[in-house]
N, C-alpha and C positions, 0 to 999 in steps of 0.2 A: 404885160396887159392889164393886170387888176393891182398896180402899185399904187397904196395910199388906201385901198379900198376894206373895208371891213365886212367879213361874210359869216354867216351864221349856218350850220348845217345840223338841221336835228335828226337825231337817230346816227349821229356821227360816229359812233362807237361799233355799227354795225357793218356788214361787208360794203355794201353800197355806198353808205353815208361817210364811212371813212376813206373810200377812195375820193368821194367828192370833195372832202377837207385838204385830202394831200393836193390835189390836182388844183384846187382855189389856191393853196400856200404856195404851190409851185409856179402860179401865174403871179404872186406877188402879194397876195390878199394877207391880213392878218384873219385869222379863224376862230370863231368861238364853235366849240361841239357841245352841244345836248345830247343826252341820252338818261334814260332811267338808272342806268346802271351806276353803281358807286364809283367814283374817280378810281378808287383801288382796283377795281374789276377792269378798267380800260387804259392802264397804264401802257400797255404794248402798242395800242391803237393811238393813244395819245404821242407818246415819242415816236411813233413812225412819223406822223405829221409834223413834230418838232424838228425832226432832223432835216426837214426841207429848209428852215429858217424862218424867220419872222416870229410874230406873236400867236400863240394858241393859249385860248383860255377854254378850261372843260368846266362844264356846269351840269349837275345832275339836276335834269327837270322832266316832270311828268306832265306832259302838254294837254292830258284830258283837264286839267283844274288851272282855269285863268290866272288865279293868284300868282303860283310860281311862275308862270309864263312871264306876267308883267314885271314881278321882281327879278327875274333873270335877265329881262330885258335892260331894265336899268343898270344893273350891275356890268353887263356887258357894254354898254354904251359909256358908263364911267371909265372902265378900265382900258378899252379898247379906242376909244375917243368918237365913235359914230356907228351907224349901221347903213351899209350900202345894199348888200346883197343877203336874202334869205333865202334858204334851200328846205323849204318844207317837206322833208324826206321821211320822217318817222311813220312807221306803220307796222302793222303786223297781218298775216294770212294764218288761218289756222283751217284745215281742211276738213270738211264732212259734208256728207249727201245732203241734200236739200231737205230730205224728210227727218233729218236726224240733227240741222241746226237747232240748238237750243236758244230761248230769247236771251240768255247770257251770253253766248257767243255771239249774237246778230248785235247785242248791242255794245260788244267790246269792239267789234270792226266800226261801227258807227262812232263811239266816244274818241278812240285812237285816230283811225284813219280820216274820217271827216270834221269832226269837231274839234280835234286837236289840230288839224289844219286850219280851220277857219279861226282858232285862238291866236296860232302862232300867225297867221296872214293879217290878221285885223290890228293886232297889237302892233306888228311891224310896221303896218301903212299909215295906223296914227302917228307913231313916231316919225316916219319919213316925212309925212306931211308937215307936221308940227316944225321939223328941222329943215324945210325946203329941199329934201333930198330926192334927187330923181333916181329911184334905187329901183332894183329888180327882184322880185319876189318869183321863184321857182317852186313849184310842187312837182312832186314825183307822184305820177298817175300810174297807169299801166296799159298794155294793150289789150287786156281784158276789161277794161272799163267799158268797151264796146262790142267785144267779140265775147260770149258766155263759153266759161271752160269749167268741166265736171267738177262739181265736189267745192267750190269756193263762192259760192253765191253772196254769202256775205260781204266778202272781199270786192267781188266784181261791182257790187251796188255801192259798196263805199267809193270806190275809184271814179265810178260814174258820177257821184255827188262831187267828189274832188274836181273833175272836170268842169262842170257848172260852177261850181264856187270861182274857179280860176276866171272863167268869162267873165262872171258878173264883177269879180274885182277888177280885172282888165279893163271893162266898159267904165266903171266909176272913177278910175283912178287916174287913167289917161289924161285927164284935165290937170293932174298934179305932175304929170312927167313920169309916173310910176309904170314901169313895164311888167306885166304878169303874165308869166306862162307856165308850161309844164313840159315835161319828158314822160313819155309812156316807154318803159324797158317790154321789151317780149320776154321771153324765158332767158334769164341768166343764170350763169353757172355761179351761183351765190345764194346765200340766206337759204330760207327754206326749200326752195327749187334747188338747190345745190345738194342739199343732203336728201330730197327725194330722188335726184338722179343717181345718188351714190348709194341709196337704201331701198329704193323701191324699183323692182324691175319694170314693173305694169307702168309706173310713170314715165320709166326712160323709155321703153317702148312707145309710148304713146308720145313722147317729145320727138323721137326719133323720125316721126312721120310728118309733122306740122312745120317744119321749119324749112322753107325752101332754100335759103341758104346753107343747109346743113348743120350748122352747130349752134349750140345756145351761146348768147351773148355775154360778155365778160364786164365787171365793173370799171375797167378801164374805159370802155368804149362808152360807157353811162355817163361817166364823169366827165370825158371830155366834151360831152354833149351839153352838160351843165355850165361849164366852163365857157362855152360858146354863146348860150343864152346870159350869161352874168357879161361879157365882154362888148367891145365896141362894135363888133360885126352884127349884133343882133338889135342894134339900136332901133331899127324900124318894125321890130316884132313884138306884138302883145295880142294877148288872147289865143295864142298859137299854142298847139300840142305838137311836139317834136316827137315822132316815133320812131323807136328803134327796135324793132322786133324780127329783123332778119327776114322778112316777108310772112311771118304767121299770118297776119290779119288778111293776107291775099287769099289763104286757104289753099291746102293741099289737097289733090284729088288721085286716087288709084288710075295709073293709065290704062 
């Protein structure tokens, strides 16, 4: 499906990002993985994608800083031969009640989740336009970009910004044939939510009540949606948010 394509996944050493990289590689793409972790700390995740076959490039990149983002793109294109698909997935969530959020915590969410997505998206788009590539840019948003969830106000606000960034880019880049969309996972048994489900009974009890389909999502389900948006079946999609939340946003009420 994606044979001959070059894909980038930011946050590719994390649970969701690594599954995205794996599925893109399985679909035939060469894959670049960006993460803030040193390569030595991500070897198991890199090896997992390598085993699928195809070319894999790992780059340690802090997306908060535009200069390393630009340099990493130039290296990626030089080594892999182009840039067709960008999954702007890197992000953080640090839970805190609203009254306890520090300015530093707030700024960190904006710097990574929103400004980092801007750096990754704009730098990619410039290169796609210059090369005449009708590429795909896919952001990782969240169901809570539109539905408030307790104790993650900085995260929800940053993801709401990502949604509008995506729509602005889709509007302005359509003339170049570049499709820009987002996936919005619900509660996924991975990353921070996975740790909370295992370690915080109060969180697990709250989650048990809000998913109409019953169970949290999986990284595989999210990665499959990314491959769909990257592939030929989504040719006529741009400016869309693909929601995969098990019905969370429908709300659950006690009967």
